[in-house]
C-alpha positions as CSV (number, residue, x, y, z in Angstrom):
1,M,-73.3,-71.0,155.1
2,T,-74.6,-68.0,153.2
3,D,-74.8,-67.8,149.4
4,R,-72.0,-65.3,149.3
5,V,-69.7,-67.6,151.3
6,R,-70.6,-70.5,149.0
7,A,-69.8,-68.4,146.0
8,A,-66.5,-67.3,147.4
9,A,-65.6,-71.0,148.2
10,R,-66.4,-72.0,144.7
11,L,-64.1,-69.3,143.3
12,A,-61.2,-70.0,145.8
13,W,-59.7,-73.1,144.3
14,P,-59.9,-72.0,140.6
15,A,-58.2,-68.7,141.6
16,W,-55.4,-70.5,143.5
17,A,-54.9,-72.9,140.6
18,A,-54.9,-70.1,138.0
19,W,-52.3,-68.0,139.9
20,A,-50.2,-71.1,140.5
21,L,-50.1,-71.8,136.8
22,W,-49.3,-68.1,136.2
23,G,-46.3,-68.4,138.5
24,L,-45.2,-71.6,136.7
25,C,-45.4,-69.6,133.4
26,V,-43.2,-66.8,134.8
27,M,-40.6,-69.3,136.2
28,L,-40.4,-71.2,132.9
29,T,-40.1,-67.9,130.9
30,A,-37.3,-66.8,133.2
31,V,-35.5,-70.1,132.6
32,A,-35.9,-69.6,128.9
33,L,-34.6,-66.1,129.0
34,V,-31.5,-67.1,131.0
35,L,-30.7,-69.9,128.6
36,F,-31.4,-67.6,125.7
37,V,-28.6,-65.3,127.0
38,I,-26.3,-68.2,127.6
39,N,-26.9,-69.7,124.1
40,G,-26.1,-66.3,122.4
41,D,-26.1,-66.8,118.6
42,T,-26.6,-70.5,118.9
43,R,-30.3,-70.9,117.9
44,P,-32.6,-73.8,117.0
45,A,-33.9,-74.0,113.4
46,D,-36.7,-71.6,112.5
47,S,-35.6,-69.2,115.3
48,Y,-36.4,-65.5,115.0
49,G,-33.2,-64.5,116.9
50,S,-33.7,-61.7,119.4
51,L,-37.5,-61.8,118.6
52,D,-37.7,-65.1,120.5
53,A,-36.9,-63.4,123.8
54,V,-39.3,-60.5,123.0
55,I,-42.1,-62.9,122.2
56,D,-41.5,-64.8,125.5
57,I,-42.0,-61.7,127.4
58,G,-45.0,-60.5,125.4
59,V,-46.8,-63.9,125.7
60,L,-46.8,-63.5,129.5
61,G,-49.8,-61.2,129.0
62,F,-51.9,-64.3,128.1
63,P,-51.6,-66.2,131.4
64,T,-51.7,-62.9,133.4
65,V,-55.1,-62.0,131.9
66,G,-56.2,-65.6,132.0
67,A,-55.5,-65.8,135.8
68,A,-57.4,-62.5,136.4
69,I,-60.4,-63.9,134.5
70,V,-60.4,-67.2,136.3
71,A,-60.1,-65.4,139.7
72,R,-63.3,-63.4,138.8
73,Q,-65.2,-66.0,136.7
74,G,-63.9,-69.5,137.6
75,D,-66.3,-71.2,135.2
76,N,-65.4,-69.1,132.1
77,A,-63.3,-71.3,129.8
78,I,-61.7,-68.2,128.1
79,G,-59.5,-67.7,131.2
80,W,-58.3,-71.3,131.2
81,L,-57.5,-71.1,127.4
82,L,-55.4,-68.0,128.0
83,L,-53.5,-69.8,130.7
84,A,-53.0,-72.8,128.4
85,T,-51.6,-70.5,125.7
86,G,-49.1,-69.0,128.1
87,L,-48.2,-72.3,129.7
88,G,-47.7,-74.1,126.3
89,N,-45.5,-71.3,125.0
90,A,-43.4,-71.1,128.3
91,V,-42.9,-74.9,128.3
92,S,-41.9,-75.1,124.6
93,Q,-39.6,-72.1,124.8
94,A,-37.8,-73.3,127.9
95,L,-37.4,-76.8,126.3
96,L,-36.1,-75.3,123.0
97,E,-33.5,-73.2,124.8
98,Y,-32.4,-76.2,126.8
99,G,-32.2,-78.3,123.7
100,A,-30.1,-75.6,122.0
101,Y,-27.8,-75.6,124.9
102,S,-27.5,-79.3,125.3
103,L,-27.3,-80.2,121.6
104,L,-25.6,-77.2,120.0
105,R,-24.0,-74.8,122.5
106,A,-22.4,-77.4,124.8
107,P,-23.0,-80.8,123.4
108,G,-23.1,-83.6,125.9
109,T,-23.1,-81.4,129.0
110,G,-26.8,-81.9,129.7
111,P,-29.0,-85.0,129.3
112,G,-32.2,-85.2,127.4
113,G,-31.6,-82.5,124.8
114,A,-33.3,-84.5,122.0
115,W,-36.3,-85.2,124.2
116,A,-36.6,-81.5,125.0
117,G,-36.6,-80.6,121.3
118,L,-39.2,-83.3,120.5
119,V,-41.6,-82.3,123.3
120,A,-41.3,-78.6,122.4
121,D,-42.3,-79.4,118.8
122,A,-45.3,-81.4,120.0
123,V,-46.5,-78.6,122.3
124,I,-45.9,-75.3,120.6
125,W,-48.3,-75.4,117.7
126,P,-51.4,-76.8,119.6
127,S,-50.8,-74.2,122.4
128,V,-51.2,-71.5,119.8
129,A,-53.6,-72.7,117.1
130,G,-55.8,-75.1,119.2
131,T,-56.4,-72.6,122.0
132,S,-57.1,-69.8,119.4
133,I,-59.8,-71.9,117.7
134,L,-61.5,-72.6,121.0
135,M,-61.2,-69.0,122.1
136,F,-63.0,-67.8,119.0
137,A,-65.7,-70.5,119.3
138,L,-66.3,-70.0,123.1
139,F,-65.9,-66.2,123.4
140,P,-67.2,-64.4,125.5
141,T,-69.4,-66.7,127.6
142,G,-67.1,-69.8,127.6
143,H,-69.7,-71.9,125.8
144,V,-70.3,-72.6,122.1
145,P,-72.9,-70.5,120.3
146,S,-75.3,-73.4,120.2
147,R,-75.4,-77.2,120.7
148,R,-74.7,-77.7,117.0
149,W,-71.2,-76.2,117.5
150,R,-70.1,-78.8,120.1
151,W,-68.5,-80.9,117.4
152,L,-65.9,-78.2,116.9
153,V,-64.6,-78.6,120.4
154,W,-64.3,-82.3,120.0
155,A,-62.7,-82.0,116.6
156,V,-60.0,-79.7,118.0
157,A,-59.3,-82.1,120.8
158,V,-58.9,-85.0,118.3
159,D,-56.8,-82.9,116.0
160,V,-54.5,-81.8,118.8
161,A,-54.1,-85.4,120.0
162,A,-53.3,-86.5,116.4
163,Y,-50.7,-83.8,116.0
164,V,-49.0,-84.6,119.3
165,A,-48.9,-88.3,118.5
166,G,-47.7,-87.8,115.0
167,T,-45.0,-85.5,116.1
168,L,-43.7,-87.9,118.8
169,L,-43.8,-90.9,116.5
170,D,-42.3,-89.2,113.4
171,P,-39.3,-91.3,112.3
172,R,-37.6,-88.3,110.7
173,E,-35.1,-85.9,112.4
174,L,-36.3,-83.3,114.8
175,H,-37.9,-80.2,113.3
176,Y,-36.0,-77.6,115.4
177,F,-32.7,-79.7,115.4
178,P,-32.5,-81.2,111.9
179,T,-29.3,-83.1,112.6
180,V,-30.7,-84.9,115.6
181,P,-32.8,-88.2,115.2
182,N,-36.0,-88.7,117.0
183,P,-35.2,-90.3,120.4
184,F,-38.7,-91.9,120.7
185,P,-38.1,-95.7,120.9
186,A,-41.1,-96.6,118.7
187,T,-41.8,-94.6,115.5
188,S,-44.7,-94.9,113.0
189,P,-44.6,-93.4,109.5
190,V,-48.4,-93.7,109.4
191,M,-48.9,-91.6,112.6
192,A,-46.3,-89.2,111.3
193,A,-48.4,-88.7,108.1
194,V,-51.5,-88.2,110.3
195,G,-49.6,-85.5,112.3
196,R,-48.6,-83.7,109.1
197,V,-52.3,-83.6,108.1
198,A,-53.4,-82.4,111.6
199,A,-51.1,-79.3,111.5
200,P,-52.8,-77.5,108.6
201,A,-56.2,-78.8,109.8
202,L,-55.7,-76.6,112.9
203,G,-55.1,-73.6,110.7
204,F,-58.4,-74.4,108.8
205,G,-60.1,-74.7,112.2
206,L,-59.2,-71.0,112.9
207,L,-61.6,-70.1,110.1
208,L,-64.4,-72.2,111.7
209,G,-63.7,-70.5,115.0
210,M,-64.1,-67.1,113.4
211,A,-67.3,-68.3,111.7
212,A,-68.7,-69.3,115.1
213,L,-67.9,-65.9,116.5
214,A,-69.5,-64.1,113.6
215,L,-72.7,-66.2,114.0
216,R,-72.7,-65.4,117.7
217,F,-72.3,-61.7,116.9
218,R,-75.2,-61.8,114.5
219,R,-77.5,-63.2,117.1
220,A,-76.1,-61.4,120.1
221,R,-77.7,-58.4,121.8
222,G,-76.7,-55.9,124.5
223,V,-73.7,-56.8,126.6
224,E,-72.6,-59.9,124.6
225,R,-72.7,-57.9,121.3
226,L,-70.5,-55.3,122.9
227,Q,-68.0,-57.9,124.2
228,I,-67.7,-59.5,120.7
229,S,-67.0,-56.1,119.2
230,W,-63.8,-56.1,121.2
231,M,-62.7,-59.3,119.4
232,F,-63.4,-57.8,116.0
233,Y,-61.4,-54.7,117.1
234,I,-58.5,-57.1,118.0
235,A,-58.7,-58.8,114.6
236,A,-58.7,-55.4,112.8
237,M,-55.7,-54.3,114.8
238,L,-53.8,-57.4,113.9
239,F,-54.6,-57.0,110.2
240,V,-53.5,-53.4,110.1
241,S,-50.3,-54.3,112.0
242,I,-49.0,-56.4,109.1
243,P,-48.0,-53.6,106.8
244,I,-46.8,-51.5,109.8
245,T,-44.5,-54.3,111.0
246,T,-43.2,-54.9,107.5
247,A,-42.4,-51.2,107.1
248,L,-40.7,-51.0,110.4
249,S,-38.6,-54.1,109.6
250,S,-37.1,-52.2,106.6
251,V,-35.9,-49.4,108.9
252,N,-32.6,-50.3,110.7
253,F,-33.6,-48.6,113.9
254,Q,-33.0,-50.2,117.3
255,I,-33.8,-49.4,121.0
256,G,-31.4,-51.1,123.4
257,D,-30.1,-53.4,120.6
258,I,-33.6,-54.6,119.9
259,P,-35.1,-53.8,116.5
260,V,-38.0,-51.4,116.7
261,D,-40.3,-53.7,114.7
262,E,-39.8,-56.4,117.2
263,L,-40.7,-54.1,120.1
264,F,-43.8,-53.1,118.1
265,Y,-44.7,-56.7,117.6
266,A,-44.3,-57.5,121.3
267,G,-46.4,-54.5,122.3
268,L,-49.1,-55.6,119.9
269,L,-48.9,-59.1,121.2
270,M,-49.6,-57.9,124.8
271,T,-52.6,-55.9,123.7
272,V,-54.4,-59.1,122.5
273,P,-55.0,-60.6,126.0
274,L,-55.5,-57.2,127.5
275,A,-58.4,-56.5,125.1
276,I,-59.9,-59.9,125.8
277,G,-59.7,-59.2,129.5
278,M,-61.3,-55.8,129.1
279,A,-64.1,-57.3,127.0
280,I,-64.9,-59.9,129.6
281,L,-64.3,-58.0,132.9
282,R,-64.4,-54.3,132.1
283,Y,-66.5,-54.0,129.0
284,H,-68.8,-51.5,130.7
285,L,-66.0,-49.1,131.5
286,Y,-64.8,-48.6,127.9
287,D,-67.0,-47.6,125.0
288,I,-65.8,-49.6,122.0
289,D,-67.0,-46.9,119.6
290,V,-64.8,-44.4,121.4
291,V,-61.8,-46.7,121.3
292,I,-62.2,-47.4,117.6
293,N,-62.7,-43.6,116.9
294,R,-59.5,-42.8,118.8
295,T,-57.6,-45.6,117.0
296,L,-58.6,-44.3,113.6
297,V,-57.9,-40.7,114.5
298,Y,-54.5,-41.2,116.1
299,G,-53.4,-44.0,113.8
300,A,-54.1,-41.7,110.8
301,L,-52.5,-38.8,112.6
302,S,-49.3,-40.7,113.4
303,V,-49.0,-41.9,109.7
304,T,-49.6,-38.4,108.4
305,L,-47.2,-36.6,110.7
306,A,-44.5,-39.3,110.2
307,A,-44.8,-38.9,106.5
308,A,-44.6,-35.1,106.8
309,Y,-41.6,-35.4,109.1
310,V,-39.6,-37.7,106.9
311,G,-40.6,-35.9,103.7
312,S,-39.6,-32.5,105.1
313,V,-36.3,-33.8,106.4
314,L,-35.4,-35.2,103.1
315,L,-36.5,-32.1,101.2
316,L,-34.8,-29.7,103.5
317,Q,-31.6,-31.7,103.6
318,S,-31.4,-31.8,99.8
319,V,-32.2,-28.0,99.5
320,L,-30.0,-26.8,102.4
321,S,-27.2,-29.3,102.3
322,P,-24.8,-26.8,100.5
323,V,-25.4,-24.3,103.3
324,T,-26.0,-26.3,106.5
325,R,-23.5,-29.2,105.8
326,G,-25.3,-31.6,108.2
327,S,-25.7,-29.2,111.0
328,G,-29.2,-30.6,111.9
329,V,-31.2,-27.5,110.7
330,A,-33.4,-29.7,108.6
331,V,-34.3,-32.0,111.5
332,A,-35.0,-29.0,113.8
333,V,-37.2,-27.3,111.2
334,S,-39.1,-30.5,110.5
335,T,-39.7,-31.1,114.2
336,L,-41.2,-27.5,114.5
337,L,-43.3,-28.1,111.4
338,V,-44.7,-31.3,112.7
339,A,-45.4,-29.8,116.1
340,G,-47.3,-26.9,114.4
341,L,-49.3,-29.3,112.3
342,F,-50.5,-31.6,115.2
343,R,-53.6,-29.7,116.3
344,P,-55.0,-28.7,112.8
345,V,-54.3,-32.1,111.3
346,R,-55.9,-33.9,114.3
347,S,-59.0,-31.7,114.0
348,R,-59.2,-32.4,110.3
349,I,-58.8,-36.1,110.6
350,Q,-61.3,-36.2,113.5
351,A,-63.9,-34.5,111.3
352,V,-63.2,-36.9,108.4
353,V,-63.5,-40.0,110.7
354,D,-66.7,-38.8,112.3
355,R,-68.2,-37.9,109.0
356,R,-67.3,-41.2,107.3
357,F,-67.6,-43.8,110.2
358,F,-69.6,-42.1,112.9
359,R,-72.3,-40.2,110.9
360,R,-74.8,-39.9,113.6
361,R,-72.4,-38.3,116.0
362,Y,-71.2,-36.0,113.2
363,D,-74.8,-34.9,112.3
364,A,-75.6,-34.3,116.0
365,A,-72.5,-32.0,116.3
366,R,-73.6,-30.1,113.2
367,T,-77.1,-29.7,114.5
368,L,-75.9,-28.4,117.9
369,E,-73.5,-26.0,116.1
370,A,-76.3,-24.6,114.0
371,F,-78.6,-24.2,117.0
372,G,-75.8,-22.3,118.8
373,T,-75.6,-19.9,115.9
374,R,-79.4,-19.3,116.0
375,L,-79.3,-18.9,119.8
376,R,-77.1,-15.8,119.4
377,D,-79.6,-14.1,117.1
378,Q,-83.0,-15.4,118.2
379,L,-85.0,-13.5,120.8
380,D,-88.4,-15.2,120.5
381,V,-88.7,-17.6,123.5
382,D,-91.4,-19.7,121.8
383,A,-89.4,-20.0,118.6
384,L,-86.3,-21.0,120.7
385,G,-88.4,-23.6,122.5
386,N,-89.5,-25.1,119.2
387,D,-85.9,-25.1,117.9
388,L,-84.6,-26.7,121.1
389,Q,-87.1,-29.6,120.8
390,A,-86.2,-30.1,117.2
391,V,-82.5,-30.1,118.0
392,I,-83.0,-32.7,120.8
393,A,-85.1,-34.8,118.5
394,D,-82.4,-34.8,115.8
395,A,-79.4,-35.2,118.0
396,M,-80.7,-37.6,120.7
397,Q,-83.5,-39.3,118.7
398,P,-85.7,-39.9,121.8
399,T,-89.1,-41.5,121.5
400,H,-90.8,-38.4,122.9
401,V,-89.7,-34.7,123.6
402,S,-91.6,-32.2,125.7
403,L,-90.5,-28.8,127.0
404,W,-91.7,-27.3,130.3
405,V,-91.3,-23.5,130.7
406,R,-91.9,-21.8,134.0
407,G,-94.3,-18.8,133.7
408,S,-93.0,-15.3,134.3
409,G,-95.4,-14.7,137.1
410,R,-94.2,-17.7,139.2
């Protein structure tokens, strides 16, 4: 058996298992969505309404990317963590929707509604927080940065076990169904208190996971450093999305009866596993500096043009309302104005971004532009050769520059 055949055999069973788990996630999500439609306005406590269904669909990106990573790198724990995130969410959402149907929508028609609500509460938080901590700590190799960080993995495992046990043994009513008592036959106030401490401890663990990632980035070189840059890009996108989502939620605009802020949130949610997958599997195809540059440029461009559009519509409506009387002239003029501003505003923002965040690229462009101007006026070949070497040295910063010129007699 050749080495290639052995490698393929080693990857076969993890790939089959990963795609089987992915199929299970899809089926459970489909069940949750069907029950969501049946339940209608009957929702569990702490429900986000229609956003629940949007999140269910968006989270499918996690097991999808996880299965793709496992199929390519069966020993990389990141793929399995993404699968665990998707599976935990699918299980908890399907159980919550069933619990809402059995306990609230049609009480008594289905058995085990209280158990469904209890297990969902025990699963949903660890599947998000616990896997996120480990993802930060193990990214991108699937191993901790050093042996000294192994304790974090064990601490997360113990904390998750404490949370699950404390939730199952809590003598109080169910979290998502406050009027339903805990169906577990044996409860323990002590374990319930332990579970209540374990929940915020997982939140604190996220900070430790980020610290592990920052330490790895400081020590990393080459490919690994480039991969970690993608994670920092994800974190920056999530941070910037907070005010955007807040602003969109204040606008009563819907697409297909779904608020636009919820669609934005779902789209952002799907970019997280996609970026993780690209960082691990396709990092060499995408220059992170180019992605960040385009994000800054087109993000600022979108905000600028949106502000110009809204401002011009309001201004023109107030000025022209006695004449137009709501004929849509203000909207048409504003649309033409924004279309005309696109190219000059984009060029201006690109220059500002390059000058502020990508100084080397900006200086290189200025150097080439100045050389092009001299090239039109300069006739001395020797002087042009010296200028060309100086331009290459400034723009490319090589270790050595030499110029070979073929003689006129050859």
